[in-house]
C-alpha positions in Angstrom: 202.1 -95.3 191.1 201.0 -93.9 194.5 197.6 -93.1 193.1 197.2 -96.7 191.9 198.3 -98.0 195.4 195.8 -95.8 197.2 193.0 -96.7 194.8 193.8 -100.4 195.3 193.8 -100.0 199.1 190.5 -98.2 199.0 189.0 -100.9 196.8 190.1 -103.6 199.2 188.7 -101.8 202.3 185.3 -101.2 200.8 185.0 -104.6 199.1 184.6 -106.3 202.5 181.9 -103.8 203.6 179.9 -104.4 200.5 179.4 -108.1 201.2 175.9 -109.2 202.3 175.5 -110.6 205.8 175.4 -114.3 206.0 173.3 -116.4 208.3 172.8 -120.2 208.9 170.0 -122.2 210.5 170.8 -125.3 212.5 169.5 -127.9 214.8 171.2 -128.9 218.2 170.5 -131.2 221.0 171.3 -131.8 224.7 171.1 -135.3 226.4 169.8 -136.4 229.7 167.0 -135.3 229.4 166.8 -135.0 225.6 166.3 -131.4 224.4 166.3 -130.2 220.9 166.5 -126.7 219.5 166.4 -124.9 216.2 168.4 -121.7 215.8 169.7 -119.0 213.5 173.3 -117.6 213.7 175.2 -115.0 211.8 178.3 -116.6 210.0 181.4 -114.5 210.5 183.7 -116.2 208.1 183.0 -117.4 204.6 179.3 -117.8 203.8 179.2 -121.6 203.7 177.8 -124.5 205.7 181.3 -125.5 206.6 182.1 -122.2 208.2 178.8 -122.2 210.1 179.6 -125.7 211.5 183.0 -124.7 212.6 181.7 -121.5 214.3 178.7 -123.3 216.0 180.4 -126.4 217.3 182.5 -124.5 219.9 179.9 -122.0 220.9 177.2 -124.6 221.4 179.5 -127.0 223.2 180.3 -124.2 225.8 176.6 -124.2 226.7 176.2 -127.9 226.8 174.7 -128.4 223.4 175.8 -130.6 220.5 175.4 -129.4 216.9 173.3 -131.9 214.9 173.4 -130.2 211.5 173.5 -126.9 209.6 170.4 -126.8 207.4 171.8 -124.1 205.1 173.1 -120.6 204.7 171.1 -117.5 203.4 171.4 -113.7 203.4 169.2 -111.0 204.9 166.2 -111.9 202.7 165.7 -115.1 204.6 166.4 -113.8 208.1 163.0 -112.4 209.4 160.9 -115.4 208.1 163.0 -117.7 210.5 162.7 -115.4 213.7 159.6 -116.9 215.1 160.8 -120.5 214.5 164.2 -119.8 216.2 162.6 -118.1 219.3 165.2 -117.7 222.0 167.9 -119.1 219.7 167.5 -116.4 217.1 171.0 -115.0 216.7 172.0 -116.3 220.1 175.1 -118.1 218.9 
């Protein structure tokens, strides 16, 4: 029984490490004067648009930005192709 418990614990600990990183691209704005930006962020919770929205709203608000929308989520394969478009907002939030 102890061997089974240790095996299960080891599996649980390594399963999280095996998950691919998750990223989201988004659009945000500031008013007065109107400013827009496109950015890319790493999603820390579930890899979903909803998780990305929840994470970004507070972080952007703290810097005076309002989240307009999350365009989508993706893995490492889509990260580098978005670097230039995101500019200063690449993995900033």
